[in-house]
N, C-alpha and C positions, 0 to 999 in steps of 0.2 A: 661260096657257100657261108651261109653266118647262123650263131647258136646262140641260145641262153645257155649265162653261167653264172655261177657263185663269183663277188668278186670280195679276195678278204675273208674273213673269218667270223663267226658269227657262235652265240652259246643260248642255252635258254635250259630252264629245267620246271619240272611237275612234280606235285608230291601224289602219292596215291595209296590209301593205305597205310600208309608212314614208308611206302616205296618211294624211294629217291630218284627219279629219272633225270640225268642232265644231258641234253643235246648238245654237238659240235657237230658245227656247219664246216666246208672249206672247198675255196678252189683247188680243184688238184687234177692236175695236165698230165694224165697218163698214171697205168698202174702202179708204175714207183711211185709217185708222190701220195697218191691213194694211200700206200701202204704205208710209207714212210709218217703221214699224219695221224694214222689208225695207232701203230707202233708210240707214235707222242701220246696219243691218249690211254693210252693202256697205262704207258710208264706213268702217266700224271695221277693215275687209279689203281693203286697195286691190290686195294682191298678191297674190289667190285665185285660184285657178284657176279654180273655180266659185261662184257663190253658188245655190245652189237652192233651192226653196221650195213651198209646200202652203199654204193656207190656206181656211179656211170662214168667212166675213165677216158672216155674218147669223142672226138667232137660229132662224129655222127651217131651216138647214141645206140651203138651196138655192145660195147665192151662194157660188161654189166656184171655186177658180184653183189652179194650179199652175204651175212652169215648170222643165224640164230645165237650163235657162242654159249649154246648150254641152256636155251630157254627149249621147250616143247617146239616140235618145228614148225616153219610157218607161222613163228605168234612173233618174231621182230624182225628179223632180218629183210623178209620181203614186205611187210607195211613199210618200214624204212625207205626200201629201193621202190615201192609204190609213191610215198611221199615225192621224191624227187621225181620221177618218173611224170605222176601227174602235174607238174609246174614246167615240164619238157626241159630238162635242165641236163646237161653235159659236163663234163670235167670238173663234177661236182661229188663232196664226198659228204656222209651224214655219218657220226657214230650217238650210239645215245647208251648210256652208261647208266646201268641200275643196282640199287644198294638195296638189299631186300629187309621191308620192312616187319617182317614179319605174319605177312599175310594173303595167302594165297587169292594170285586176281581171278585163276582161271583162264584160259584159252581165249575167250574173247576178251575179256577183261587185259590181258596183256597185250592182244591185238590194238585195243583203239590207245591203251601207254604208251606202247611206240609208235605207233603213227600218230597219235597226237604228241607227243614231246618232237618226234622229226617238222613235223609240218612247224610247229610252234619257232621249231628254233631255224627254218626256211623261211620263214615270215619275219625273224629278226634281222636274217641277212643282207646286205646287196646284192642286186645282180644287175646284170650288165647285157649288152646283147654285141657280141663278139662277132665284129662284121672284118672283110677283104675290104683295107683301106692302104692309101700311097701318104707314104712320109713328104712333106711338099716345106720347100724354104722358100720365105717371102722376103725379099730382101731390098733394103730403100734408105734413102736420106733420111737424116733425121727429122726434117722438116713433115717427110710424110708418117711417121710413126703413130701418129694420132690417128688419122685418117685410115690407116690400115687396119689398128687395131680397132676402131669404130666398125670397119667394114665386116670384119673376122666376129665380133660379139653377134651380128646377126644372121650369122650362117650355122651350121653342125657341125664345122670344123672343130677340133680340140687344141687346143694349142699346148705345144709341150715343152718348148721352150723358147730365151730368150737369148740376143747374144749384141755387145755392143760395142763394135771396134771405130773403122773408118766409117763403116756404116753399120745400121742395123738390121736385124735378120731375124724376123720371127718363126720358126718351126711349126708344122699342125701336121693332124693327123685326120685324113680325110674318108668318106668313103670314096671307094673309087669307083660307084655309078654315080657321083656326083664332083668328081675330079675336074675332068673338063669344064664343065657349066661353072664352078666355082671358080678357077682360074679364067675363063674372060670374062667374068662378072670382075674381080679383083684389077685388073687389067684396065674397066672400064671406069669401075669409082675411084681410082689414084692416074687417070689420065696418062695411062703410059708407064709414069713414075715408078715401078716397082720391075723386080728380077725372081725369075719364077725360076728354082730349081728343083727337080725330080727327084724324091730320096725313094727309099725302098716299096717293097707291096711286104706286106703283114698284117695279118691280124690284130684288131685291134679291141679293147672292149670300149664301147661310147656307153655314155648312160641311157640307161630306158628311158623309153617318154613318160 
């Protein structure tokens, strides 16, 4: 199973009729992380008029929550959640902080403001494809380090680390669907002068194309 999610954090701001809307987005793996992020945002803005939010807390997109935080029902939390769902993001949270500027925006204006701020911060955020992968360790003699790195640069594998002792080793994350073919190609490219050690299977955040 693979899914698209945020990677790291992002911020954005809109000013509408003197009201400030501050958007915050973060990757949150699970409801506990989502709530912790929201509490962090609240503590950063103790004088805010509203701190509204939406999040999708699981990889399947089933665990969804939102809050209008005192705004008229349906004008804040649901539009924020809608912005997340529109980009098909999982394990992602968006909070929008509002400082009231003295001019009422009306229900339609609020929906546009919260949805727009959420869209802005999601546009600013890095997204990655979280996919099943296998950690693989390629072990070679020092003369083969250059050819190994040259080979890996032409693949979709992501280098996780390098070790240098009596031998050299390069650890990478490889999509499980590509692992077998890539390992065979590595043996061929290095004329058999490589030892391949398979590691754990996990979900890895690969850069989006």
